[in-house]
C-alpha positions in Angstrom: 0.0 0.0 0.0 1.3 3.5 -0.9 0.1 7.1 -0.8 0.0 9.3 -3.9 -1.4 12.7 -4.9 -3.3 13.7 -8.1 -2.8 16.9 -10.1 -4.9 18.9 -7.6 -3.0 17.7 -4.5 -5.7 15.4 -3.4 -4.3 12.2 -1.7 -5.4 8.7 -2.8 -4.2 5.3 -1.6 -2.8 2.6 -4.0 -3.5 -0.9 -2.7 -1.3 -3.5 -4.3 -3.7 -6.4 -5.0 -2.5 -9.5 -3.2 1.0 -8.0 -3.3 1.0 -9.0 -7.0 3.9 -7.6 -9.0 2.2 -8.3 -12.3 -1.2 -9.7 -13.3 -2.8 -10.5 -16.7 -6.4 -11.5 -17.0 -8.8 -12.7 -19.6 -7.9 -12.3 -23.3 -4.6 -10.7 -22.5 -3.6 -13.7 -20.5 -4.6 -16.1 -23.4 -2.7 -14.0 -25.9 0.4 -14.1 -23.7 0.2 -17.9 -23.5 -0.4 -18.3 -27.2 2.5 -15.9 -28.1 4.9 -18.0 -25.9 3.7 -21.3 -27.5 4.0 -19.9 -31.0 7.5 -18.8 -30.4 8.6 -22.3 -29.3 6.7 -23.9 -32.2 8.2 -21.6 -34.8 11.7 -22.5 -33.5 11.0 -26.2 -33.9 9.1 -25.9 -37.2 12.3 -25.6 -39.3 13.6 -28.9 -37.9 10.7 -31.0 -39.1 11.0 -33.7 -41.7 13.9 -35.4 -43.5 15.1 -32.0 -44.9 14.7 -30.2 -41.6 17.6 -28.0 -40.4 19.8 -28.8 -37.4 20.1 -26.5 -34.4 23.3 -25.5 -32.8 22.9 -25.1 -29.0 25.8 -23.5 -27.0 25.7 -24.1 -23.3 26.9 -21.5 -20.7 30.0 -23.6 -20.4 30.7 -23.4 -24.1 29.7 -27.0 -24.9 28.2 -27.3 -28.4 25.3 -29.6 -29.3 24.2 -29.9 -33.0 20.9 -31.8 -33.4 17.5 -31.8 -34.9 15.9 -34.0 -32.3 13.0 -32.1 -30.9 13.3 -33.4 -27.3 17.0 -32.6 -27.2 16.6 -29.1 -28.5 13.9 -28.2 -26.0 15.7 -29.9 -23.2 18.8 -27.8 -23.7 16.9 -24.5 -24.3 16.7 -22.2 -21.3 13.0 -21.5 -21.4 11.8 -19.1 -18.7 8.1 -18.7 -19.7 5.9 -21.2 -17.9 3.8 -22.0 -21.1 7.1 -22.6 -22.9 8.0 -25.0 -20.2 4.7 -26.9 -20.7 5.7 -27.4 -24.4 9.1 -28.7 -23.3 7.3 -31.2 -21.0 5.0 -32.1 -23.9 8.0 -33.0 -26.1 9.6 -35.0 -23.2 6.3 -36.9 -22.7 6.2 -37.8 -26.4 9.9 -38.9 -26.2 9.3 -41.0 -23.0 6.2 -42.8 -24.3 6.9 -43.2 -28.0 10.5 -42.2 -28.6 9.8 -40.3 -31.8 7.6 -37.4 -33.1 8.9 -35.0 -30.5 9.2 -32.1 -33.0 5.8 -32.7 -34.7 3.9 -32.7 -31.4 5.2 -29.2 -30.5 4.5 -27.8 -34.0 0.9 -29.2 -33.8 0.3 -27.8 -30.4 1.6 -24.4 -31.5 -0.7 -24.5 -34.6 -3.7 -25.4 -32.5 -3.1 -22.4 -30.2 -2.6 -20.1 -33.2 -6.0 -21.1 -34.6 -7.5 -20.7 -31.1 -6.3 -17.1 -31.0 -8.4 -16.1 -33.9 -11.4 -17.8 -32.4 -10.9 -16.0 -29.1 -10.8 -12.7 -30.9 -14.1 -13.5 -32.5 -15.6 -13.8 -29.0 -15.8 -17.6 -28.7 -15.2 -18.7 -25.1 -12.0 -20.9 -24.6 -14.2 -23.6 -23.0 -16.2 -23.9 -26.2 -13.0 -24.0 -28.2 -11.6 -26.7 -25.9 -14.8 -28.8 -26.4 -14.6 -28.4 -30.2 -10.9 -29.5 -30.2 -11.9 -32.6 -28.1 -14.6 -33.5 -30.6 -12.2 -33.0 -33.6 -9.4 -35.0 -31.9 -11.8 -37.9 -31.4 -12.8 -37.8 -35.0 -9.1 -37.7 -36.1 -8.2 -40.7 -34.0 -11.1 -42.7 -35.2 -10.1 -41.8 -38.8 -6.5 -42.9 -38.2 -7.8 -46.4 -37.3 -9.6 -46.6 -40.6 -6.7 -45.5 -42.8 -4.0 -47.5 -40.9 -2.2 -50.3 -42.6 -0.2 -53.3 -41.2 3.3 -54.3 -42.0 4.1 -58.0 -41.7 7.6 -59.2 -40.6 9.2 -62.3 -39.2 12.6 -63.1 -37.8 13.5 -64.3 -41.3 12.1 -61.2 -43.1 13.3 -58.1 -41.3 13.3 -55.8 -44.3 10.0 -54.0 -43.3 11.5 -53.2 -39.9 14.8 -52.1 -41.4 13.0 -49.7 -43.9 11.0 -48.3 -41.0 14.1 -47.5 -39.0 15.7 -46.0 -42.2 12.8 -43.6 -42.5 13.4 -42.6 -38.9 17.1 -42.0 -39.5 16.7 -40.2 -42.8 16.8 -36.7 -41.2 19.7 -37.4 -38.8 23.4 -36.9 -39.0 23.9 -40.6 -39.5 21.8 -40.6 -42.7 24.9 -41.5 -44.8 25.0 -44.9 -43.1 21.3 -45.1 -42.1 21.0 -48.6 -43.7 23.8 -49.9 -41.4 22.4 -48.1 -38.3 18.9 -49.3 -39.1 20.0 -52.9 -39.3 21.9 -52.6 -36.0 18.9 -51.1 -34.3 16.5 -53.8 -35.6 18.9 -56.6 -34.6 19.4 -55.1 -31.1 15.6 -54.9 -30.5 14.9 -58.4 -31.8 17.7 -59.8 -29.5 15.8 -58.7 -26.4 12.2 -58.9 -27.7 9.6 -61.5 -26.9 7.6 -61.7 -30.1 4.9 -63.9 -28.6 4.2 -61.5 -25.8 5.0 -58.5 -28.0 7.3 -57.1 -25.3 10.7 -55.5 -25.6 13.0 -55.1 -22.5 14.9 -51.9 -23.2 17.0 -52.5 -20.0 18.9 -55.1 -21.9 20.0 -52.7 -24.6 23.0 -50.5 -23.7 24.3 -47.6 -25.8 28.0 -46.9 -25.4 30.0 -44.4 -27.4 33.6 -43.5 -27.9 35.0 -40.8 -30.1 38.1 -41.4 -32.3 36.7 -43.7 -35.0 34.3 -43.4 -37.9 30.6 -43.7 -37.9 30.7 -46.9 -40.0 32.8 -48.5 -37.2 29.6 -48.6 -35.1 28.8 -52.2 -34.3 26.5 -54.4 -32.3 28.1 -56.5 -29.6 26.2 -59.5 -28.1 27.1 -58.8 -24.5 28.0 -56.0 -22.1 30.6 -53.4 -22.5 32.1 -51.5 -19.6 34.4 -48.5 -19.7 37.3 -50.2 -17.9 40.3 -52.3 -18.8 42.4 -55.0 -17.4 44.3 -53.6 -14.3 47.8 -54.8 -15.4 49.3 -54.5 -18.9 50.9 -57.9 -18.6 47.7 -59.7 -17.8 45.9 -61.5 -20.7 43.4 -59.3 -22.6 41.3 -62.1 -23.9 39.8 -64.8 -21.7 37.7 -67.7 -23.1 35.2 -69.6 -21.0 35.6 -67.0 -18.3 34.6 -67.8 -14.7 34.1 -64.4 -13.1 34.3 -63.5 -9.4 32.3 -60.3 -8.6 33.6 -58.5 -5.5 32.4 -55.4 -3.6 35.2 -55.8 -1.1 38.7 -54.3 -1.8 42.0 -56.1 -2.0 43.5 -54.6 1.1 44.0 -55.5 4.8 40.9 -54.9 7.0 40.8 -51.6 8.9 40.1 -51.7 12.6 36.7 -50.2 13.5 38.0 -48.6 16.7 40.6 -45.9 17.1 44.0 -47.3 17.6 47.7 -46.4 17.6 50.5 -48.6 16.3 54.0 -47.7 17.3 57.0 -49.2 15.5 60.3 -48.9 17.2 62.7 -51.0 15.1 63.2 -52.5 11.6 62.2 -56.0 12.7 58.7 -54.9 13.8 58.3 -53.0 10.5 59.3 -56.1 8.5 56.8 -58.2 10.5 54.0 -55.7 9.7 55.0 -55.7 6.1 55.0 -59.6 6.0 51.6 -59.6 7.7 50.1 -57.2 5.2 51.5 -59.2 2.3 50.1 -62.4 3.8 46.6 -60.8 3.9 46.9 -60.1 0.1 48.2 -63.7 -0.5 45.2 -65.2 1.4 42.7 -63.1 -0.5 44.1 -64.1 -3.8 44.3 -67.7 -2.9 40.7 -67.8 -1.7 39.6 -66.4 -5.1 41.9 -68.7 -7.0 40.7 -71.7 -5.1 37.1 -71.2 -6.5 38.4 -71.8 -10.0 37.9 -68.1 -11.1 40.0 -66.9 -13.9 38.8 -63.2 -13.8 38.1 -60.9 -10.9 35.9 -57.8 -11.3 36.1 -55.5 -8.3 34.0 -52.5 -7.4 36.9 -50.9 -5.5 40.5 -50.3 -6.4 43.6 -52.1 -5.2 47.2 -51.0 -4.9 50.2 -52.0 -6.9 51.2 -54.8 -4.5 47.8 -56.5 -4.8 47.9 -56.0 -8.6 51.4 -57.6 -8.7 50.2 -60.6 -6.6 47.2 -61.1 -8.9 49.6 -61.1 -11.9 51.9 -63.7 -10.2 48.9 -65.9 -9.6 47.7 -65.6 -13.2 44.4 -64.0 -12.1 43.4 -61.1 -14.4 41.5 -58.4 -12.7 39.4 -55.3 -13.4 39.0 -52.5 -10.8 36.8 -49.5 -10.2 33.7 -51.0 -11.8 30.6 -49.0 -10.9 27.8 -50.6 -8.9 25.2 -50.5 -11.8 27.7 -52.1 -14.2 28.5 -54.8 -11.6 24.8 -55.6 -11.2 24.3 -55.9 -15.0 27.3 -58.2 -15.2 25.9 -60.3 -12.4 22.5 -60.6 -14.1 24.1 -61.4 -17.5 26.6 -64.0 -16.3 24.5 -65.6 -13.6 27.1 -64.7 -10.9 26.5 -63.4 -7.4 28.1 -60.3 -6.0 30.3 -61.2 -3.0 30.9 -58.7 -0.2 33.4 -60.6 1.9 36.3 -62.8 0.9 35.2 -65.4 3.4 32.0 -65.9 1.3 33.7 -66.6 -2.0 32.8 -70.0 -3.5 32.6 -71.7 -6.8 28.8 -71.6 -7.1 28.8 -67.7 -6.9 31.0 -67.3 -10.0 29.5 -65.8 -13.2 30.3 -67.3 -16.6 30.8 -65.9 -20.0 32.0 -67.4 -23.3 34.4 -64.6 -24.0 35.8 -61.6 -22.2 38.2 -59.4 -24.1 39.7 -55.9 -23.8 39.1 -53.5 -26.7 41.7 -50.9 -27.4 41.6 -47.8 -29.6 44.7 -47.4 -31.9 47.4 -45.3 -30.3 45.2 -44.1 -27.5 45.2 -45.6 -24.0 41.4 -45.8 -23.9 40.2 -49.4 -23.3 36.8 -51.1 -22.9 36.0 -54.5 -21.5 33.6 -56.6 -23.6 31.8 -59.5 -21.9 30.2 -61.7 -24.6 28.2 -64.9 -24.9 26.6 -64.6 -21.5 24.4 -67.6 -20.7 21.6 -66.0 -18.6 20.6 -63.0 -20.8 20.3 -61.8 -24.4 21.7 -58.4 -23.4 23.4 -56.5 -26.2 25.4 -53.3 -26.5 25.5 -50.9 -29.4 29.0 -49.5 -29.6 28.9 -46.1 -31.4 32.0 -44.6 -32.9 32.5 -41.1 -34.3 35.1 -38.4 -35.1 34.2 -36.3 -32.0 31.9 -36.2 -29.0 29.3 -34.2 -30.7 28.8 -36.7 -33.6 28.9 -39.7 -31.1 26.2 -38.1 -29.0 23.9 -37.3 -32.0 24.4 -40.8 -33.3 23.4 -42.3 -30.0 20.2 -40.1 -30.0 19.4 -41.1 -33.6 19.9 -44.8 -32.8 17.7 -44.5 -29.7 14.9 -43.1 -31.9 15.3 -46.1 -34.3 15.2 -48.5 -31.4 12.0 -46.9 -30.1 10.3 -47.0 -33.5 11.2 -50.7 -34.0 9.9 -51.5 -30.5 6.6 -49.7 -31.2 6.2 -51.8 -34.4 6.8 -55.0 -32.4 4.1 -54.0 -29.9 1.7 -52.8 -32.6 2.5 -53.3 -36.3 -0.2 -50.8 -37.5 1.2 -47.8 -39.4 -0.1 -44.7 -41.1 1.8 -43.1 -44.0 4.0 -40.1 -43.5 4.8 -37.0 -45.4 1.8 -35.3 -43.8 -0.6 -37.6 -45.6 -2.3 -38.7 -42.3 -2.7 -35.1 -41.2 -4.2 -34.0 -44.6 -6.6 -37.0 -44.6 -7.7 -36.3 -41.0 -8.1 -32.7 -41.8 -10.4 -33.5 -44.7 -12.4 -35.9 -42.6 -12.8 -33.4 -39.7 -13.9 -30.6 -42.1 -16.6 -32.8 -43.6 -17.8 -33.8 -40.1 -17.8 -30.1 -38.9 -20.9 -29.4 -41.2 -22.9 -31.9 -39.1 -22.3 -30.0 -35.8 -25.1 -27.5 -35.2 -23.5 -25.7 -32.2 -20.7 -23.1 -32.1 -18.1 -25.8 -31.6 -18.1 -26.3 -35.3 -15.8 -23.3 -35.6 -13.3 -25.0 -33.2 -13.6 -28.3 -35.1 -12.7 -26.5 -38.4 -9.9 -24.8 -36.7 -8.5 -28.2 -35.6 -8.6 -29.3 -39.2 -6.8 -26.1 -40.3 -4.2 -26.6 -37.6 -3.3 -30.1 -38.9 -2.2 -28.5 -42.2 0.7 -26.9 -40.4 2.6 -30.3 -40.5 2.5 -30.8 -44.3 3.1 -27.1 -44.9 6.2 -27.2 -42.7 7.5 -30.3 -44.5 7.0 -28.7 -47.9 8.7 -25.5 -46.8 11.7 -27.3 -45.3 12.0 -29.3 -48.5 12.2 -26.1 -50.7 8.7 -26.6 -52.2 6.0 -23.9 -52.4 3.9 -24.8 -49.3 0.5 -23.6 -50.2 0.6 -24.9 -53.7 1.9 -28.2 -52.6 -0.7 -28.6 -49.9 -3.5 -27.6 -52.3 -2.4 -30.1 -54.9 -2.1 -33.0 -52.4 -5.5 -32.2 -50.9 -7.1 -32.3 -54.4 -5.4 -35.6 -55.2 -6.6 -37.2 -51.9 -10.2 -36.1 -52.6 -10.0 -37.2 -56.2 -8.4 -40.6 -55.6 -9.9 -41.1 -52.1 -6.5 -42.2 -50.9 -4.8 -41.4 -47.6 -1.3 -42.4 -48.8 -0.5 -39.2 -50.7 1.9 -36.8 -48.9 4.6 -34.3 -49.4 7.5 -35.5 -51.6 10.2 -34.4 -49.2 12.9 -36.6 -50.9 12.0 -35.2 -54.3 11.4 -38.6 -55.9 8.7 -37.3 -58.3 5.9 -39.2 -56.5 3.6 -38.2 -53.7 2.8 -41.9 -52.9 4.2 -42.5 -49.5 3.7 -46.2 -49.7 6.1 -46.4 -52.7 8.6 -44.3 -50.9 8.1 -46.4 -47.8 7.6 -43.4 -45.5 5.3 -43.9 -42.6 4.7 -43.4 -38.9 3.6 -45.9 -36.3 -0.1 -45.6 -35.5 0.4 -45.5 -31.7 2.9 -42.7 -32.2 0.6 -40.6 -34.4 -2.3 -41.2 -32.1 -0.3 -40.3 -29.1 0.9 -37.1 -30.9 -2.7 -35.9 -31.5 -3.8 -36.8 -27.9 -0.9 -35.1 -26.1 -1.0 -32.0 -28.3 -4.7 -31.6 -27.7 -4.4 -32.3 -24.0 -1.8 -29.6 -23.5 -3.6 -27.1 -25.6 -6.8 -27.6 -23.6 -4.9 -27.1 -20.4 -3.4 -23.8 -21.8 -6.8 -22.5 -23.0 -8.3 -22.9 -19.5 -5.6 -20.7 -17.9 -7.1 -17.2 -18.0 -5.2 -15.5 -15.2 -1.4 -15.0 -14.7 -0.3 -13.8 -11.2 3.4 -13.3 -10.7 4.2 -12.7 -7.0 7.1 -10.4 -6.1 8.9 -12.5 -3.5 10.6 -9.4 -2.0 7.3 -7.9 -0.9 5.8 -11.0 0.7 
């Protein structure tokens, strides 16, 4: 509260409402929301499709990320506006549930809000717009079911899955080798998939990357890779029929749990102490050796003396292995993690057909590969690249291909891409809008118009005239009554997406419509922004 005076010297009191620093209500609040969402959507629009442009994101630390993955772009952007943060969460939800379509869902949400802005200016209440969008979304999803197709594949015929993954990788940095990457992704998913239950355990697929090689050096390893090497350079780097002892106890003498003081007054006492310590090491090594183990993997480190004794006893060892990696090795090899040397026994050893150390040319970087594990079909995709930026982007791209392949195993229904599904749904919604007698028909038509943002963005990013391209495809779809005609982004002189083998998974497209509509409805129902000044509370 503060006191002020007008031009005539008359006092009046200004009461700060609820100590609010700033407050927007009604239409102004809606326009503020829509402006923030449109800004985010316009940033993402140029990254859509196989010809979409990449974004370079520079962190405050100077780290550079080059990508066109929608979820990664939004995750690294410093968005302060709360509505912008909702769209970031929208993209993350799409990525978590489907794994692909993260750019399209944000572009669609921005387009829906842009259409809603013109309806609000006409005086239509946001609740009526929201109800109309819900009706249109339901029509679109039902129509997707009718225009969907199925792709048939078997373990002997993986070509449909490979072509699907290639479609997903066409816009990525790895597109020069997208056939190789697609085959790796499909083989990795099928290695851990249960086709009868239509289930894929992603926990058994590990993505590891190391810079210094070429993208085409990326390979699939049937086993587990950990970022460690054999502890001593003279120990064998390849062990066949490995019997692995997994330890969480260090190779060192036990430390007393109580405070103590040890005084050494002469050389003989010091030698006795040294011999006693050495005997501890020898006993530990002998206990492990007696079980028949020919490899030790330890969570903790051990000093040079223990390392030397392990070498003398022909017992290769790996140290400083993380707890999560140790658990994965235990599950894969069937071993049990031992916390005390007194509990070491032969029945707790893990087994693997081959354990080998992988080196990288003249560098000292080493990885340990544990292959042919009996208790699991876990696989590792080992990604190589010229630098960290390329490796990270290749890992993101392969992850998208893994998700798409997983979705097809769960549900092999697809709709064709290139904006064909959006155009077909838009035509269907427009025809249904004429049957709605209430004011919601304006919102239903607006939903149909918003769907056209996807094919127009695809055409624009491909260097085609967007309005002309969209009009031509809509006319063709109406004339031929076909929902497989889309934007020819790859410039192959055909709009038939089935011939180009360009499509999206039906669950992914359905989820895209549902998530975008859900977030837009939430934004439209926010009509008041109150920002509290924390200093005045």
